[in-house]
C-alpha positions in Angstrom: -36.9 -61.7 -26.0 -34.3 -59.0 -26.3 -30.6 -59.1 -27.4 -28.0 -57.2 -25.4 -26.3 -54.6 -27.6 -23.7 -53.1 -25.2 -23.1 -52.2 -21.6 -23.9 -48.5 -21.1 -22.8 -48.1 -17.5 -21.7 -50.5 -14.7 -25.3 -51.3 -13.9 -27.2 -50.6 -17.2 -27.2 -52.4 -20.6 -28.7 -51.4 -23.9 -30.9 -54.0 -25.5 -32.6 -54.5 -28.9 -36.2 -55.7 -28.7 -37.7 -57.5 -31.7 -40.2 -55.3 -33.6 -39.3 -52.2 -31.4 -37.4 -49.8 -33.6 -35.1 -48.2 -31.0 -32.7 -49.5 -28.3 -34.0 -49.8 -24.8 -31.9 -49.5 -21.6 -32.4 -51.8 -18.6 -30.9 -52.1 -15.2 -28.6 -55.1 -14.7 -26.7 -54.8 -11.4 -26.4 -58.5 -10.4 -25.7 -60.5 -13.5 -23.0 -59.6 -16.0 -24.8 -59.7 -19.4 -22.6 -59.6 -22.5 -23.1 -58.4 -26.0 -25.2 -60.7 -28.1 -26.8 -62.5 -25.1 -30.5 -63.2 -25.3 -32.6 -62.2 -22.3 -36.3 -62.3 -21.5 -38.0 -59.1 -20.4 -41.1 -59.1 -18.2 -43.7 -56.4 -17.9 -47.4 -55.7 -17.6 -49.6 -55.4 -20.7 -51.3 -52.0 -20.8 -52.9 -51.9 -24.2 -53.7 -54.3 -27.1 -54.4 -52.9 -30.6 -55.0 -55.6 -33.2 -51.5 -57.0 -33.8 -49.6 -54.5 -31.5 -49.2 -54.7 -27.7 -48.0 -52.0 -25.4 -46.0 -53.4 -22.4 -44.7 -51.5 -19.4 -40.9 -52.1 -19.0 -40.2 -49.0 -16.9 -41.3 -47.1 -20.0 -44.0 -48.0 -22.5 -42.8 -50.3 -25.3 -45.0 -51.3 -28.2 -44.2 -54.6 -30.0 -45.8 -57.1 -32.3 -48.2 -59.5 -30.7 -46.3 -62.6 -32.0 -43.1 -61.5 -30.1 -44.8 -61.9 -26.7 -45.4 -64.8 -24.4 -48.4 -64.6 -22.0 -47.6 -65.5 -18.4 -50.3 -65.2 -15.7 -49.5 -62.9 -12.8 -48.9 -64.2 -9.4 -52.0 -64.0 -7.2 -51.4 -64.6 -3.4 -53.5 -67.2 -1.7 -56.6 -66.0 0.2 -56.7 -66.0 4.0 -59.0 -68.6 5.6 -59.2 -66.8 8.9 -59.4 -63.1 9.7 -56.4 -61.5 11.4 -58.5 -60.0 14.1 -60.2 -61.9 16.9 -63.9 -62.5 16.6 -66.1 -60.8 19.3 -67.7 -63.2 21.7 
C-alpha cells in the first residue's frame, strides 16, 4: 500500500511507500488520485533478503516483507490443439 503525497504533473503523482524512505512517482492518467488516498501498487518480486523484498515498480523498490501481499501471476491456459494442421 502507498499513500498519495501530491500530484506532480497532470499524469503523475508522488506516493509514499511504507518502509521505503523516499517518495516514489507513478503514472496516473485515468483516475484522479487525491492527497492522502491509499492505493495498492503491483510489481514483480526480483529479490528476497531475509526480511527485505525488492519489487520492480518501474524502478527497483526495497520494502519490508510484512508490507507486501503475495498475489500469484496470471498464467494463460494451455492450448489443447496445435494451431497448424497435422500432416496426413
